[in-house]
C-alpha positions in Angstrom: 45.9 -135.2 87.4 48.0 -132.1 87.9 47.1 -128.8 86.2 49.9 -126.8 84.7 50.3 -123.5 82.9 48.0 -120.5 82.3 45.6 -122.7 80.5 45.5 -125.2 83.4 46.3 -128.2 81.1 45.9 -131.4 83.1 49.0 -133.6 83.1 48.9 -137.3 83.8 50.2 -138.5 87.1 50.6 -141.9 88.6 47.5 -144.0 88.8 46.0 -147.4 88.2 45.5 -148.5 84.6 41.7 -148.1 84.6 42.1 -144.4 85.4 44.3 -143.6 82.4 41.6 -143.5 79.7 39.7 -141.0 81.7 42.8 -139.0 82.4 43.6 -138.9 78.6 40.1 -137.8 77.8 40.4 -134.9 80.4 43.7 -133.9 78.8 42.2 -133.9 75.3 39.1 -131.9 76.4 41.3 -129.3 78.1 43.8 -129.0 75.3 41.5 -129.0 72.3 40.1 -125.4 72.8 43.6 -124.1 72.7 44.5 -125.7 69.4 44.0 -124.0 66.0 40.9 -125.6 64.5 41.2 -126.2 60.8 38.1 -125.8 58.6 37.6 -125.6 54.8 35.7 -122.3 54.9 33.3 -120.1 56.9 30.4 -122.5 56.4 32.2 -125.4 57.9 33.4 -123.1 60.7 29.9 -122.0 61.5 28.6 -125.6 61.4 31.3 -127.6 63.1 32.4 -125.0 65.6 29.0 -123.6 66.5 29.5 -124.3 70.2 33.2 -123.4 70.3 34.2 -121.5 73.5 35.6 -117.9 73.4 39.3 -118.0 72.7 38.9 -120.6 69.9 41.1 -119.9 66.8 39.9 -121.2 63.4 41.9 -121.2 60.2 40.7 -121.9 56.6 42.6 -124.6 54.8 41.3 -123.2 51.5 42.4 -119.5 51.6 44.1 -119.0 54.9 41.4 -116.9 56.5 41.9 -116.7 60.3 39.1 -116.1 62.8 39.0 -115.7 66.6 35.9 -116.5 68.8 34.9 -113.9 71.3 32.0 -114.0 73.8 29.8 -112.3 71.1 30.8 -114.3 68.0 33.6 -114.6 65.4 36.1 -111.9 64.7 38.1 -111.9 61.4 41.8 -111.6 62.1 42.7 -112.0 58.4 41.1 -112.9 55.1 42.2 -112.5 51.5 41.0 -109.5 49.6 38.3 -110.5 47.2 38.6 -109.9 43.4 36.8 -107.0 41.8 33.3 -107.9 40.6 31.5 -106.3 37.7 28.6 -103.9 38.6 25.3 -104.5 36.8 24.5 -101.3 34.9 20.9 -100.2 34.3 19.4 -99.9 30.9 20.7 -96.8 29.1 24.2 -96.9 30.6 27.3 -98.7 29.4 30.8 -98.9 30.9 33.4 -96.3 29.8 36.0 -98.1 31.9 35.4 -101.3 33.9 32.6 -100.6 36.4 33.4 -102.7 39.4 32.7 -103.3 43.1 34.8 -104.9 45.8 33.8 -105.7 49.4 36.5 -105.9 52.2 34.9 -106.7 55.5 32.0 -104.3 56.0 33.4 -101.7 53.5 32.5 -101.6 49.8 34.6 -99.9 47.2 33.4 -98.7 43.7 35.5 -97.9 40.7 35.1 -97.2 36.9 33.2 -94.8 34.6 29.9 -95.3 33.0 28.5 -93.6 29.9 25.0 -92.2 29.4 24.1 -93.8 26.1 22.1 -91.0 24.7 24.4 -88.2 26.0 21.6 -86.3 27.6 21.5 -85.3 31.3 20.2 -88.1 33.4 17.2 -87.3 35.5 18.0 -86.6 39.1 17.6 -89.9 40.9 18.0 -92.0 37.7 19.0 -95.6 38.4 22.4 -96.3 36.9 23.4 -99.7 38.5 22.7 -102.3 41.1 25.3 -103.6 43.6 25.5 -107.3 44.6 23.3 -108.6 47.4 26.2 -108.8 49.9 27.1 -105.1 49.2 23.7 -103.6 50.1 24.1 -101.2 53.1 21.9 -101.1 56.2 21.1 -97.5 55.6 21.3 -95.4 52.4 25.0 -94.8 51.4 26.0 -91.6 49.7 29.2 -91.2 47.6 30.4 -88.0 45.8 31.7 -88.9 42.3 33.3 -87.0 39.4 31.5 -86.3 36.1 32.8 -85.1 32.7 33.5 -81.4 32.2 32.3 -81.6 28.7 29.3 -79.4 27.9 28.0 -76.8 30.3 29.0 -78.2 33.6 29.2 -75.8 36.5 29.7 -78.5 39.1 32.1 -81.3 38.2 30.7 -83.7 40.8 27.6 -85.7 41.2 26.1 -87.8 44.0 25.5 -91.5 44.0 23.1 -93.1 46.5 23.1 -96.8 47.2 19.7 -97.9 48.4 19.6 -99.7 51.7 18.2 -103.1 52.6 14.8 -101.5 53.4 14.6 -98.7 50.8 12.2 -98.9 47.8 11.2 -96.3 45.3 9.8 -96.1 41.8 13.4 -96.1 40.5 14.5 -99.3 42.3 14.7 -101.4 45.4 17.6 -102.4 47.8 21.0 -102.2 46.2 19.9 -99.8 43.5 22.5 -97.1 42.7 21.0 -93.7 41.8 22.8 -90.7 40.2 21.9 -87.1 41.2 23.3 -84.0 39.3 23.1 -80.3 39.9 20.7 -78.1 38.0 23.4 -76.4 36.0 24.9 -79.7 34.7 24.0 -80.3 31.0 25.2 -82.7 28.4 26.8 -84.9 31.0 28.1 -87.9 29.0 29.7 -89.9 31.7 30.0 -90.1 35.5 32.3 -92.2 37.7 31.9 -94.9 40.2 34.5 -93.8 42.7 34.4 -94.0 46.5 33.6 -96.3 49.4 30.8 -96.8 51.9 30.0 -99.0 54.9 27.3 -101.7 54.8 26.8 -101.8 58.6 
């Protein structure tokens, strides 16, 4: 065998017939890690390529996602942006416009407006929604959001907090979204989901 190229791919040389099967096996073993590995999805990648060496490239035949294996694990080179998902609103709140969530990598995006059904000022720290399990942050996430200017509203913004994976209170557990308003905000009929936070 003669090794060629930066990857030191073994190339067959002259030899007796009994040596050729071994030579071919060596060439396959050396070449295989440099080929793009095709998998259906991330689950097949994690199962079939669990012992893949650093430098391995895997591509999803389902949606085109592309991953690269480093010494510390898989890195996403590309994946399709997921569709918006509906946020689960708490009792007493209804959507003014579609209340939705989208996760892209380790970043979560929120959008939409929600109405306070009784038109009164929500209590500070009132639970207004719950994010999906894969959108729960490692630590509490805080997002500034707009609120209606109707009524007596000195401050046209509120604060949303998304409870972390380890946060619990009487209002809710991990993934709960709480709304906080200033003391001068009265008759606040709606507030917005608008902003982004990191889950890691």
